[in-house]
C-alpha positions in Angstrom: -9.8 -37.2 -3.6 -8.8 -34.0 -1.7 -6.1 -35.8 0.3 -4.5 -37.1 -3.0 -4.6 -33.7 -4.6 -2.8 -32.2 -1.4 -0.1 -35.0 -1.6 0.4 -34.0 -5.3 0.7 -30.4 -4.4 3.4 -31.3 -1.7 5.3 -33.1 -4.3 5.4 -30.1 -6.6 6.3 -28.0 -3.7 9.1 -30.5 -2.9 10.5 -30.2 -6.4 10.4 -26.4 -6.0 12.3 -26.5 -2.7 14.8 -28.8 -4.3 15.4 -26.3 -7.1 15.6 -23.4 -4.7 18.1 -25.3 -2.5 20.2 -26.1 -5.5 20.4 -22.5 -6.6 21.1 -21.2 -3.2 23.8 -23.8 -2.7 25.5 -22.8 -6.0 25.2 -19.1 -5.5 27.6 -16.9 -3.8 24.9 -14.5 -2.4 23.5 -16.6 0.4 25.1 -19.1 2.9 25.3 -22.7 1.6 23.6 -24.2 4.7 20.3 -22.4 3.6 20.6 -24.3 0.3 21.2 -27.5 2.1 18.3 -27.0 4.4 16.0 -26.2 1.5 17.1 -29.3 -0.5 16.5 -31.6 2.6 13.0 -30.1 3.1 12.4 -30.7 -0.6 13.3 -34.3 -0.3 11.0 -34.5 2.7 8.1 -33.1 0.5 8.8 -35.4 -2.3 8.2 -38.2 0.1 4.5 -37.6 -0.4 4.8 -39.6 -3.5 4.4 -42.6 -1.1 1.5 -41.6 1.2 2.2 -44.4 3.8 5.8 -43.2 4.1 4.7 -39.6 4.3 2.1 -40.3 6.9 4.8 -42.0 9.0 7.3 -39.3 8.6 4.9 -36.3 8.5 5.9 -34.7 11.9 9.6 -34.7 10.8 8.9 -33.5 7.3 6.8 -30.6 8.6 9.5 -29.7 11.2 12.2 -29.8 8.6 10.1 -27.8 6.2 9.3 -25.1 8.8 12.9 -24.8 9.9 14.2 -24.5 6.3 11.7 -21.9 5.2 11.8 -19.9 8.4 15.7 -19.9 8.2 15.6 -18.7 4.6 12.9 -16.1 5.4 14.7 -14.6 8.4 18.1 -14.7 6.6 16.6 -12.6 3.7 14.8 -10.2 6.0 17.6 -9.6 8.4 20.9 -10.1 6.5 19.8 -10.0 2.8 22.0 -11.0 0.0 25.8 -10.3 -0.2 25.7 -7.0 -2.3 29.4 -7.0 -2.9 29.4 -10.5 -4.5 26.3 -9.5 -6.5 28.0 -6.5 -8.0 31.2 -8.5 -8.7 29.2 -11.0 -10.7 27.2 -8.4 -12.4 30.3 -6.6 -13.7 32.0 -9.9 -14.7 29.0 -10.7 -16.9 
């Protein structure tokens, strides 16, 4: 039963990654490639709805997930968000 619960957790994490990827892609504060990477990682995690498919693709899913999360983390740590665009949108609202 533990394995099934882990698969369900990965599915929820995949939905989270899809939402974050969409928001990053639509925003003007971060590069769109980060959003695309997060969305593809989310699609990978959602494949855990089908355990045989997920077990077959597991190495690729894990690699894509690590690359996407690492890229987002490093971008936020090193570059941050585009403050000028942030202020422009804050003033427009």
